[in-house]
A tleap script that builds the chain and sets N, CA, C and O, in Angstrom:
source leaprc.protein.ff14SB
mol = sequence {
  NMET LYS ILE HIE GLU TYR GLN ALA LYS THR
  ILE LEU LYS ARG PHE GLY VAL ALA VAL PRO
  GLY GLY GLU ILE ALA ASP ASP SER THR GLN
  ALA ARG ALA GLU LEU TRP SER ARG ARG ARG
  PHE MET LEU ALA GLY VAL ALA ARG VAL ALA
  CALA
}
set mol.1.N position { 4.830 8.185 -6.036 }
set mol.1.CA position { 4.779 7.825 -4.642 }
set mol.1.C position { 5.219 6.373 -4.500 }
set mol.1.O position { 4.792 5.512 -5.270 }
set mol.2.N position { 6.063 6.105 -3.528 }
set mol.2.CA position { 6.492 4.742 -3.243 }
set mol.2.C position { 5.839 4.302 -1.934 }
set mol.2.O position { 5.896 5.007 -0.927 }
set mol.3.N position { 5.216 3.116 -1.969 }
set mol.3.CA position { 4.620 2.564 -0.756 }
set mol.3.C position { 5.045 1.113 -0.619 }
set mol.3.O position { 5.415 0.463 -1.597 }
set mol.4.N position { 4.986 0.619 0.603 }
set mol.4.CA position { 5.334 -0.767 0.875 }
set mol.4.C position { 4.152 -1.673 0.548 }
set mol.4.O position { 3.011 -1.222 0.450 }
set mol.5.N position { 4.448 -2.957 0.382 }
set mol.5.CA position { 3.397 -3.926 0.050 }
set mol.5.C position { 2.296 -3.950 1.097 }
set mol.5.O position { 1.116 -3.985 0.748 }
set mol.6.N position { 2.662 -3.931 2.377 }
set mol.6.CA position { 1.640 -3.984 3.421 }
set mol.6.C position { 0.751 -2.739 3.383 }
set mol.6.O position { -0.434 -2.815 3.708 }
set mol.7.N position { 1.315 -1.598 2.990 }
set mol.7.CA position { 0.513 -0.390 2.870 }
set mol.7.C position { -0.458 -0.503 1.692 }
set mol.7.O position { -1.617 -0.100 1.793 }
set mol.8.N position { 0.018 -1.046 0.594 }
set mol.8.CA position { -0.834 -1.234 -0.584 }
set mol.8.C position { -1.985 -2.184 -0.261 }
set mol.8.O position { -3.124 -1.941 -0.659 }
set mol.9.N position { -1.687 -3.271 0.463 }
set mol.9.CA position { -2.742 -4.226 0.839 }
set mol.9.C position { -3.811 -3.552 1.686 }
set mol.9.O position { -5.002 -3.795 1.494 }
set mol.10.N position { -3.394 -2.710 2.617 }
set mol.10.CA position { -4.342 -2.012 3.477 }
set mol.10.C position { -5.248 -1.104 2.653 }
set mol.10.O position { -6.462 -1.086 2.857 }
set mol.11.N position { -4.674 -0.364 1.741 }
set mol.11.CA position { -5.457 0.542 0.889 }
set mol.11.C position { -6.423 -0.248 0.012 }
set mol.11.O position { -7.597 0.106 -0.091 }
set mol.12.N position { -5.936 -1.316 -0.620 }
set mol.12.CA position { -6.791 -2.109 -1.494 }
set mol.12.C position { -7.937 -2.755 -0.723 }
set mol.12.O position { -9.069 -2.783 -1.207 }
set mol.13.N position { -7.657 -3.277 0.476 }
set mol.13.CA position { -8.715 -3.875 1.304 }
set mol.13.C position { -9.789 -2.850 1.636 }
set mol.13.O position { -10.979 -3.165 1.653 }
set mol.14.N position { -9.359 -1.625 1.899 }
set mol.14.CA position { -10.302 -0.561 2.248 }
set mol.14.C position { -11.315 -0.322 1.128 }
set mol.14.O position { -12.457 0.060 1.384 }
set mol.15.N position { -10.887 -0.549 -0.105 }
set mol.15.CA position { -11.764 -0.344 -1.248 }
set mol.15.C position { -12.404 -1.635 -1.746 }
set mol.15.O position { -12.950 -1.679 -2.849 }
set mol.16.N position { -12.333 -2.689 -0.928 }
set mol.16.CA position { -13.036 -3.917 -1.242 }
set mol.16.C position { -12.337 -4.857 -2.204 }
set mol.16.O position { -12.961 -5.786 -2.716 }
set mol.17.N position { -11.059 -4.636 -2.460 }
set mol.17.CA position { -10.303 -5.519 -3.351 }
set mol.17.C position { -9.804 -6.717 -2.549 }
set mol.17.O position { -9.254 -6.553 -1.460 }
set mol.18.N position { -9.995 -7.908 -3.082 }
set mol.18.CA position { -9.515 -9.115 -2.411 }
set mol.18.C position { -7.994 -9.197 -2.532 }
set mol.18.O position { -7.450 -9.149 -3.635 }
set mol.19.N position { -7.326 -9.318 -1.416 }
set mol.19.CA position { -5.870 -9.451 -1.418 }
set mol.19.C position { -5.492 -10.713 -0.647 }
set mol.19.O position { -6.128 -11.042 0.354 }
set mol.20.N position { -4.468 -11.416 -1.103 }
set mol.20.CA position { -4.068 -12.638 -0.410 }
set mol.20.C position { -3.422 -12.331 0.937 }
set mol.20.O position { -2.750 -11.314 1.111 }
set mol.21.N position { -3.643 -13.234 1.876 }
set mol.21.CA position { -3.003 -13.101 3.179 }
set mol.21.C position { -1.579 -13.612 3.094 }
set mol.21.O position { -1.165 -14.151 2.068 }
set mol.22.N position { -0.853 -13.449 4.139 }
set mol.22.CA position { 0.515 -13.939 4.138 }
set mol.22.C position { 1.111 -13.920 5.523 }
set mol.22.O position { 0.622 -13.231 6.419 }
set mol.23.N position { 2.148 -14.666 5.684 }
set mol.23.CA position { 2.872 -14.733 6.947 }
set mol.23.C position { 4.360 -14.613 6.650 }
set mol.23.O position { 4.809 -14.885 5.536 }
set mol.24.N position { 5.107 -14.207 7.650 }
set mol.24.CA position { 6.555 -14.078 7.508 }
set mol.24.C position { 7.216 -15.206 8.291 }
set mol.24.O position { 6.872 -15.463 9.444 }
set mol.25.N position { 8.171 -15.874 7.647 }
set mol.25.CA position { 8.950 -16.924 8.307 }
set mol.25.C position { 10.421 -16.621 8.085 }
set mol.25.O position { 10.853 -16.358 6.963 }
set mol.26.N position { 11.172 -16.659 9.155 }
set mol.26.CA position { 12.607 -16.384 9.055 }
set mol.26.C position { 13.427 -17.615 8.691 }
set mol.26.O position { 14.584 -17.494 8.287 }
set mol.27.N position { 12.836 -18.797 8.833 }
set mol.27.CA position { 13.551 -20.015 8.473 }
set mol.27.C position { 12.559 -21.103 8.073 }
set mol.27.O position { 11.347 -20.911 8.169 }
set mol.28.N position { 13.071 -22.230 7.630 }
set mol.28.CA position { 12.210 -23.300 7.134 }
set mol.28.C position { 11.344 -23.914 8.232 }
set mol.28.O position { 10.243 -24.391 7.957 }
set mol.29.N position { 11.825 -23.905 9.459 }
set mol.29.CA position { 11.040 -24.453 10.568 }
set mol.29.C position { 9.783 -23.618 10.796 }
set mol.29.O position { 8.700 -24.172 10.984 }
set mol.30.N position { 9.915 -22.314 10.782 }
set mol.30.CA position { 8.761 -21.431 10.942 }
set mol.30.C position { 7.803 -21.572 9.766 }
set mol.30.O position { 6.588 -21.582 9.959 }
set mol.31.N position { 8.326 -21.680 8.568 }
set mol.31.CA position { 7.480 -21.836 7.381 }
set mol.31.C position { 6.683 -23.134 7.459 }
set mol.31.O position { 5.486 -23.149 7.172 }
set mol.32.N position { 7.335 -24.205 7.843 }
set mol.32.CA position { 6.662 -25.506 7.958 }
set mol.32.C position { 5.568 -25.454 9.020 }
set mol.32.O position { 4.468 -25.962 8.802 }
set mol.33.N position { 5.862 -24.844 10.164 }
set mol.33.CA position { 4.874 -24.735 11.237 }
set mol.33.C position { 3.658 -23.932 10.783 }
set mol.33.O position { 2.525 -24.288 11.109 }
set mol.34.N position { 3.876 -22.874 10.050 }
set mol.34.CA position { 2.771 -22.052 9.554 }
set mol.34.C position { 1.917 -22.834 8.565 }
set mol.34.O position { 0.689 -22.772 8.622 }
set mol.35.N position { 2.543 -23.556 7.675 }
set mol.35.CA position { 1.799 -24.363 6.698 }
set mol.35.C position { 0.926 -25.394 7.396 }
set mol.35.O position { -0.248 -25.543 7.058 }
set mol.36.N position { 1.481 -26.101 8.356 }
set mol.36.CA position { 0.723 -27.148 9.053 }
set mol.36.C position { -0.365 -26.570 9.946 }
set mol.36.O position { -1.446 -27.150 10.054 }
set mol.37.N position { -0.097 -25.436 10.589 }
set mol.37.CA position { -1.089 -24.873 11.501 }
set mol.37.C position { -2.338 -24.395 10.769 }
set mol.37.O position { -3.431 -24.407 11.335 }
set mol.38.N position { -2.185 -23.977 9.528 }
set mol.38.CA position { -3.321 -23.483 8.755 }
set mol.38.C position { -3.811 -24.491 7.730 }
set mol.38.O position { -4.734 -24.207 6.966 }
set mol.39.N position { -3.201 -25.661 7.711 }
set mol.39.CA position { -3.564 -26.703 6.747 }
set mol.39.C position { -3.459 -26.210 5.305 }
set mol.39.O position { -4.258 -26.575 4.442 }
set mol.40.N position { -2.458 -25.379 5.074 }
set mol.40.CA position { -2.182 -24.896 3.722 }
set mol.40.C position { -0.975 -25.652 3.197 }
set mol.40.O position { 0.000 -25.870 3.917 }
set mol.41.N position { -1.049 -26.039 1.967 }
set mol.41.CA position { 0.074 -26.784 1.419 }
set mol.41.C position { 0.596 -26.146 0.147 }
set mol.41.O position { 1.246 -26.806 -0.664 }
set mol.42.N position { 0.316 -24.876 -0.027 }
set mol.42.CA position { 0.874 -24.114 -1.138 }
set mol.42.C position { 1.813 -23.080 -0.529 }
set mol.42.O position { 1.508 -22.487 0.506 }
set mol.43.N position { 2.925 -22.874 -1.160 }
set mol.43.CA position { 3.924 -21.978 -0.613 }
set mol.43.C position { 4.523 -21.130 -1.721 }
set mol.43.O position { 4.868 -21.643 -2.785 }
set mol.44.N position { 4.645 -19.850 -1.476 }
set mol.44.CA position { 5.334 -18.946 -2.389 }
set mol.44.C position { 6.401 -18.232 -1.571 }
set mol.44.O position { 6.121 -17.702 -0.496 }
set mol.45.N position { 7.585 -18.222 -2.072 }
set mol.45.CA position { 8.677 -17.585 -1.339 }
set mol.45.C position { 9.100 -16.298 -1.981 }
set mol.45.O position { 9.119 -16.173 -3.205 }
set mol.46.N position { 9.445 -15.322 -1.135 }
set mol.46.CA position { 9.923 -14.024 -1.603 }
set mol.46.C position { 11.089 -13.625 -0.716 }
set mol.46.O position { 10.989 -13.670 0.510 }
set mol.47.N position { 12.169 -13.245 -1.323 }
set mol.47.CA position { 13.322 -12.757 -0.563 }
set mol.47.C position { 13.447 -11.259 -0.805 }
set mol.47.O position { 13.393 -10.797 -1.945 }
set mol.48.N position { 13.611 -10.515 0.262 }
set mol.48.CA position { 13.699 -9.068 0.138 }
set mol.48.C position { 14.947 -8.557 0.853 }
set mol.48.O position { 15.321 -9.045 1.919 }
set mol.49.N position { 15.566 -7.578 0.244 }
set mol.49.CA position { 16.715 -6.937 0.847 }
set mol.49.C position { 16.453 -5.435 0.837 }
set mol.49.O position { 16.250 -4.851 -0.228 }
set mol.50.N position { 16.455 -4.813 1.990 }
set mol.50.CA position { 16.281 -3.361 2.068 }
set mol.50.C position { 17.654 -2.739 2.190 }
set mol.50.O position { 18.429 -3.079 3.085 }
set mol.51.N position { 17.944 -1.834 1.292 }
set mol.51.CA position { 19.268 -1.195 1.315 }
set mol.51.C position { 19.141 0.287 1.567 }
set mol.51.O position { 20.148 0.993 1.620 }
savepdb mol mol.pdb
quit
């Protein structure tokens, strides 16, 4: 079975597994705004291409 990451997170949360939160940013301006708004200064980037 193939599932998307957001689906896996939902299933894992349902069973009490701690999963990291995340936000989507389409550009560096959005990423910077998200970091400052939540006072988070750690960043992990992931690039995805759906074909």
